[in-house]
Backbone as ProteinMPNN parsed JSONL, in Angstrom:
{"seq_chain_A": "XXXXXXXXXXXXXXXXXXXXXXXXXXXXXXXXXXXXXXXXXXXXXXXXXXXXXXXXXXXXXXXXXXXXXXXXXXXXXX", "coords_chain_A": {"N_chain_A": [[0.819, -1.284, -0.123], [0.309, 2.374, -0.481], [0.964, 5.473, 0.32], [-0.538, 8.731, -0.589], [0.398, 11.738, -0.315], [-1.302, 14.874, -0.379], [-0.993, 18.319, -0.732], [-3.009, 21.158, -0.85], [-3.273, 24.618, -2.259], [-4.307, 27.956, -2.002], [-3.501, 30.196, -4.46], [-0.971, 32.754, -4.538], [-2.376, 36.06, -4.233], [-4.819, 35.22, -4.092], [-8.029, 35.349, -2.39], [-8.472, 34.506, 0.829], [-10.676, 33.826, 3.158], [-11.314, 32.5, 4.802], [-8.867, 32.029, 6.27], [-8.053, 35.01, 6.905], [-10.213, 34.944, 8.854], [-9.661, 33.484, 10.79], [-7.089, 34.482, 11.52], [-7.903, 36.482, 12.627], [-9.669, 35.952, 14.915], [-7.957, 34.718, 16.467], [-6.258, 36.802, 17.118], [-8.112, 37.844, 18.678], [-8.392, 36.687, 20.822], [-5.891, 36.948, 22.411], [-3.627, 36.6, 21.233], [-0.22, 37.435, 20.019], [1.955, 38.97, 17.926], [1.348, 38.04, 15.174], [1.472, 37.549, 11.98], [0.337, 36.588, 9.679], [-2.397, 34.241, 8.234], [-2.882, 31.199, 6.8], [-4.809, 29.217, 4.815], [-4.773, 25.552, 4.146], [-5.569, 22.66, 2.692], [-5.138, 18.897, 3.398], [-4.416, 16.106, 1.921], [-4.838, 12.551, 2.391], [-4.318, 9.945, 0.347], [-4.689, 6.91, 0.026], [-3.378, 4.233, -1.759], [-3.325, 0.98, -3.708], [-0.11, -0.656, -4.439], [1.296, -0.038, -7.268], [1.721, 0.156, -10.732], [1.933, 4.075, -12.217], [2.035, 5.726, -9.337], [1.922, 8.459, -8.847], [1.292, 9.755, -11.025], [-0.987, 9.113, -11.596], [-2.511, 10.075, -8.941], [-1.743, 12.84, -9.439], [-3.548, 12.961, -11.566], [-5.994, 12.911, -10.225], [-5.532, 15.154, -8.693], [-6.067, 17.032, -10.939], [-8.494, 16.689, -11.86], [-10.412, 16.728, -9.692], [-9.495, 17.412, -6.754], [-7.982, 20.053, -7.022], [-8.812, 23.042, -7.692], [-7.256, 24.647, -10.809], [-7.132, 27.297, -11.486], [-7.35, 28.728, -9.03], [-5.954, 27.385, -7.177], [-2.919, 25.77, -6.014], [-0.986, 22.799, -5.909], [0.754, 20.088, -4.242], [2.143, 16.84, -4.144], [3.205, 14.358, -2.035], [4.747, 11.243, -2.18], [4.402, 8.814, 0.362]], "CA_chain_A": [[-0.129, 0.252, -0.09], [1.077, 3.792, -0.825], [-0.225, 6.822, 0.943], [0.079, 9.987, -1.187], [-0.089, 12.992, 0.551], [-1.426, 15.946, -1.435], [-1.164, 19.477, -0.108], [-3.888, 22.044, -2.077], [-3.031, 25.759, -1.341], [-4.417, 28.811, -2.773], [-2.544, 30.528, -5.17], [-0.567, 34.164, -4.205], [-3.124, 36.993, -4.696], [-6.038, 34.894, -3.902], [-8.41, 35.926, -1.128], [-8.491, 33.554, 1.787], [-11.409, 34.673, 3.932], [-11.58, 31.735, 6.158], [-7.374, 32.213, 7.204], [-8.137, 36.176, 7.536], [-11.086, 35.062, 10.03], [-8.916, 32.83, 11.574], [-6.13, 35.033, 12.092], [-8.684, 37.681, 13.527], [-10.215, 35.336, 16.137], [-6.354, 34.332, 17.464], [-5.875, 38.306, 18.082], [-9.123, 38.513, 20.171], [-8.016, 35.876, 21.698], [-4.888, 37.776, 22.914], [-2.091, 36.081, 20.426], [0.539, 38.699, 19.71], [2.995, 38.562, 16.927], [0.79, 37.234, 14.086], [1.85, 38.174, 10.47], [-0.997, 35.973, 8.887], [-2.867, 32.568, 8.54], [-3.067, 30.994, 5.6], [-5.454, 27.532, 4.783], [-4.441, 24.898, 3.374], [-6.381, 21.412, 2.426], [-4.138, 17.869, 2.933], [-5.831, 14.757, 1.419], [-3.986, 11.417, 2.621], [-4.901, 9.315, -0.27], [-4.036, 5.414, -0.071], [-3.565, 3.286, -2.695], [-2.514, -0.166, -3.763], [1.363, 0.236, -5.221], [1.436, -0.57, -8.807], [1.738, 1.411, -11.493], [2.278, 4.698, -11.904], [1.142, 5.837, -8.61], [2.337, 9.888, -8.787], [0.736, 10.057, -12.24], [-2.689, 8.918, -11.079], [-2.913, 11.16, -7.693], [-2.152, 13.905, -10.022], [-4.948, 13.182, -12.204], [-7.168, 12.854, -9.319], [-5.652, 16.566, -8.238], [-6.513, 17.903, -11.622], [-10.105, 16.327, -12.125], [-11.322, 17.159, -8.926], [-8.96, 18.135, -5.808], [-7.517, 21.358, -6.809], [-9.103, 24.272, -9.502], [-6.03, 25.278, -11.181], [-7.165, 28.657, -11.39], [-6.779, 29.367, -7.675], [-4.899, 26.548, -6.41], [-1.35, 25.161, -6.229], [-0.864, 21.524, -5.439], [2.234, 19.515, -4.24], [2.149, 15.574, -3.863], [4.383, 13.497, -1.522], [4.542, 9.717, -1.703], [5.225, 8.234, 1.406]], "C_chain_A": [[1.152, 1.269, 0.078], [0.41, 4.582, -0.432], [0.541, 8.23, -0.245], [-0.274, 11.073, -0.553], [-0.278, 14.582, -0.648], [-1.678, 17.283, -0.895], [-2.261, 20.673, -1.195], [-3.765, 23.539, -1.257], [-3.876, 26.836, -2.176], [-3.344, 29.524, -3.154], [-2.267, 32.012, -4.181], [-1.942, 34.824, -5.101], [-4.894, 36.6, -4.573], [-6.833, 35.116, -2.535], [-8.556, 34.804, -0.362], [-8.965, 34.281, 3.162], [-11.512, 33.621, 5.16], [-9.928, 31.729, 7.017], [-7.36, 33.707, 7.546], [-9.08, 35.883, 8.852], [-10.428, 34.643, 10.907], [-7.813, 33.755, 12.403], [-6.5, 36.528, 13.221], [-9.09, 37.234, 14.898], [-8.808, 34.925, 17.179], [-6.092, 35.657, 17.621], [-6.765, 38.222, 18.783], [-8.849, 37.476, 21.213], [-6.89, 35.806, 22.685], [-3.397, 37.034, 22.367], [-1.586, 36.796, 19.688], [1.176, 37.963, 18.645], [2.588, 37.799, 15.425], [1.012, 37.826, 13.177], [0.488, 37.509, 9.379], [-1.289, 34.545, 9.17], [-3.296, 32.397, 7.205], [-4.096, 29.068, 5.751], [-4.82, 26.944, 3.566], [-5.135, 23.319, 3.665], [-5.076, 20.1, 2.174], [-4.818, 16.946, 2.85], [-4.615, 13.62, 1.873], [-4.58, 10.321, 1.819], [-4.05, 7.593, -0.248], [-4.718, 4.624, -1.149], [-3.059, 2.05, -3.061], [-1.431, 0.407, -4.507], [0.766, -1.032, -6.367], [1.109, 0.586, -9.853], [2.253, 2.676, -11.429], [1.265, 6.013, -10.923], [0.812, 7.602, -8.446], [1.278, 10.23, -9.947], [-0.946, 9.889, -11.876], [-3.203, 10.236, -9.959], [-2.649, 12.44, -8.489], [-2.985, 14.036, -11.035], [-6.244, 13.376, -11.42], [-6.942, 14.492, -9.016], [-6.527, 17.535, -9.293], [-8.044, 17.963, -11.908], [-10.997, 16.906, -11.001], [-10.822, 17.559, -7.561], [-8.49, 19.554, -5.657], [-8.521, 22.087, -8.115], [-7.652, 24.697, -9.563], [-5.963, 26.641, -11.511], [-6.828, 29.348, -10.426], [-6.187, 28.708, -7.118], [-3.633, 26.089, -6.608], [-1.7, 24.051, -5.251], [0.554, 20.621, -5.26], [1.61, 17.755, -4.098], [3.514, 14.92, -3.496], [3.943, 12.018, -1.712], [5.111, 8.984, -0.543], [5.323, 6.698, 1.171]], "O_chain_A": [[2.305, 1.151, 0.491], [-0.789, 4.589, -0.71], [1.708, 8.496, -0.529], [-1.46, 11.233, -0.268], [0.527, 15.07, -1.441], [-2.846, 17.388, -0.522], [-1.952, 20.792, -2.381], [-4.028, 23.708, -0.067], [-4.146, 26.378, -3.286], [-2.33, 29.595, -2.459], [-3.058, 32.374, -3.31], [-2.425, 34.4, -6.151], [-5.866, 37.311, -4.829], [-6.14, 35.038, -1.52], [-8.851, 33.85, -1.082], [-8.307, 34.95, 3.96], [-11.766, 33.961, 6.316], [-9.847, 31.457, 8.215], [-6.658, 33.931, 8.532], [-8.8, 36.498, 9.881], [-10.433, 35.273, 11.965], [-7.692, 33.761, 13.628], [-5.878, 37.202, 14.042], [-8.923, 37.937, 15.895], [-8.798, 34.885, 18.409], [-5.44, 35.744, 18.662], [-6.436, 38.557, 19.921], [-9.159, 37.607, 22.397], [-6.798, 34.956, 23.57], [-2.345, 36.97, 23.003], [-2.158, 37.041, 18.626], [1.072, 36.758, 18.413], [3.367, 37.143, 14.734], [0.761, 39.017, 13.359], [-0.086, 38.12, 8.477], [-0.733, 33.812, 9.988], [-3.937, 33.222, 6.555], [-3.962, 28.145, 6.555], [-4.471, 27.435, 2.493], [-5.186, 22.885, 4.816], [-4.278, 20.117, 1.236], [-5.808, 16.784, 3.563], [-3.45, 13.943, 1.643], [-5.392, 9.631, 2.436], [-2.869, 7.405, -0.54], [-5.897, 4.396, -1.417], [-1.934, 1.983, -2.565], [-1.476, 1.491, -5.09], [0.213, -2.132, -6.362], [0.422, 1.6, -9.739], [3.149, 2.752, -10.588], [0.382, 6.787, -11.29], [-0.267, 8.023, -8.029], [0.403, 11.048, -9.665], [-1.839, 10.727, -12.008], [-4.057, 11.096, -10.179], [-3.465, 13.309, -8.182], [-3.222, 15.164, -11.468], [-7.29, 13.868, -11.844], [-7.947, 15.202, -9.052], [-7.325, 18.414, -8.969], [-8.695, 18.983, -12.131], [-12.079, 17.452, -11.222], [-11.709, 18.152, -6.946], [-8.518, 20.191, -4.604], [-8.796, 21.602, -9.212], [-6.976, 25.029, -8.589], [-4.892, 27.175, -11.8], [-6.173, 30.384, -10.539], [-5.583, 29.297, -6.221], [-3.346, 26.082, -7.805], [-2.367, 24.129, -4.22], [1.344, 20.543, -6.201], [0.394, 17.677, -3.927], [4.544, 14.865, -4.169], [2.808, 11.67, -1.388], [6.276, 8.588, -0.563], [5.976, 5.996, 1.942]]}, "name": "protein", "num_of_chains": 1, "seq": "XXXXXXXXXXXXXXXXXXXXXXXXXXXXXXXXXXXXXXXXXXXXXXXXXXXXXXXXXXXXXXXXXXXXXXXXXXXXXX"}
């Protein structure tokens, strides 16, 4: 069995309202010195070993997990 970790994050310049709201909430809770908060989705995908796993996972990202207009993604095979 192979595990592929996929990180999907917003491209620079794309608004991240969830990150901004989290930053505000942390500041209201008294945390100081924060510069920014960015949201990232992480998917652990469990696959049977065989074939080109990274190619399969890349296709999953392109077809479902990430929107190429607003997201960057990275794949790490564990």
